[in-house]
C-alpha positions, -999 to 999 in steps of 0.1 A, spaced: -640 657 -55 -634 678 -86 -613 703 -67 -590 675 -55 -583 666 -92 -572 701 -102 -535 706 -92 -508 732 -100 -479 717 -120 -457 716 -88 -485 700 -67 -491 674 -95 -454 665 -96 -454 660 -58 -486 639 -59 -472 617 -87 -440 610 -67 -463 588 -46 -477 568 -75 -459 536 -68 -461 512 -98 -492 529 -113 -487 540 -149 -492 577 -156 -507 586 -189 -504 622 -200 -522 642 -227 -527 678 -233 -548 703 -253 -571 733 -251 -603 713 -246 -622 745 -252 -657 732 -258 -659 697 -245 -676 673 -270 -682 636 -275 -649 632 -294 -630 646 -264 -648 623 -240 -641 592 -261 -605 602 -266 -599 607 -228 -617 574 -220 -594 555 -244 -563 573 -231 -572 564 -195 -572 527 -205 -535 529 -213 -526 533 -176 -539 538 -141 -536 576 -138 -547 600 -165 -532 635 -164 -548 661 -187 -528 694 -191 -547 723 -205 -533 753 -223 -539 785 -204 -561 812 -220 -530 830 -232 -514 799 -246 -547 790 -263 -549 824 -279 -514 821 -293 -523 787 -307 -559 792 -319 -562 829 -324 -576 860 -306 -612 847 -303 -602 817 -284 -607 802 -259 -645 803 -257 -644 791 -221 -618 804 -196 -592 780 -181 -610 776 -147 -642 765 -165 -623 741 -188 -604 725 -159 -636 720 -139 -654 703 -169 -624 680 -176 -620 672 -139 -656 661 -138 -649 632 -162 -646 599 -145 -617 589 -167 -595 618 -157 -574 615 -126 -558 649 -125 -559 682 -144 -532 708 -146 -522 737 -169 -492 751 -188 -487 786 -202 -460 778 -227 -467 771 -263 -460 734 -257 -462 712 -225 -425 701 -228 -415 715 -194 -444 698 -178 -437 665 -195 -400 668 -184 -412 675 -148 -436 645 -144 -421 620 -169 -452 601 -178 -451 564 -186 -474 570 -216 -477 602 -237 -508 604 -259 -521 627 -285 -548 626 -312 -545 609 -345 -536 640 -364 -501 638 -350 -472 615 -361 -458 598 -330 -423 611 -336 -435 647 -339 -453 647 -306 -438 672 -282 -420 653 -254 -415 622 -276 -377 621 -270 -380 628 -232 -406 601 -226 -388 575 -248 -354 582 -231 -371 574 -197 -385 541 -209 -420 554 -217 -443 549 -247 -458 575 -271 -491 568 -287 -517 584 -309 -554 577 -307 -578 582 -337 -603 610 -336 -641 604 -336 -651 615 -371 -671 647 -374 -663 659 -338 -642 690 -333 -644 723 -314 -638 743 -346 -668 726 -363 -690 733 -333 -680 770 -333 -686 772 -371 -720 756 -368 -730 779 -339 -720 810 -359 -741 800 -388 -774 802 -368 
C-alpha cells in the first residue's frame, strides 16, 4: 500500500480532483531522518482534515537548503518512510526551493508548518487564504530535530 501513497505532483493533482468534500491538509519539508517529533507533527497535522499530503524536498533542493552534506537519506528512502506512516495519505516531491508551485497546483484546504514559522511568512499563505483555506502552525516536540540527531551521532 505504500507505493499507492507515493505520487508524482501531476498524479497527486489528478487524484485530489476526486476528493469530494474531504479537506486536504498540506505540509512539506526534508524529513531527512524521521524522528518522534516528525511523527507527532504529522499525526497532529492529519487531524486538521481528512487527507494529509506531505511534500518532500528533492535531494538537490535539500542540499540547497541544508548544505552539501544533506540529505543523509535519499528522496526515495525518505518518501517510503513517510508513506509508511498511518497518518499520511499521500507523499510527493518538489525540486524548487519552496513548494509554492505545488501548493498553487493542488490548493490545499489547510496549509501547515512547524512552530518556528510565523503564519503569514509561510510559503503559500496568500494562495491558500485567497482560495478560502486556512494556514496553521503546530508546535514542535522539544528536543527533537534531525540536526540534533546528526550532531549527537557525529560525537560518538
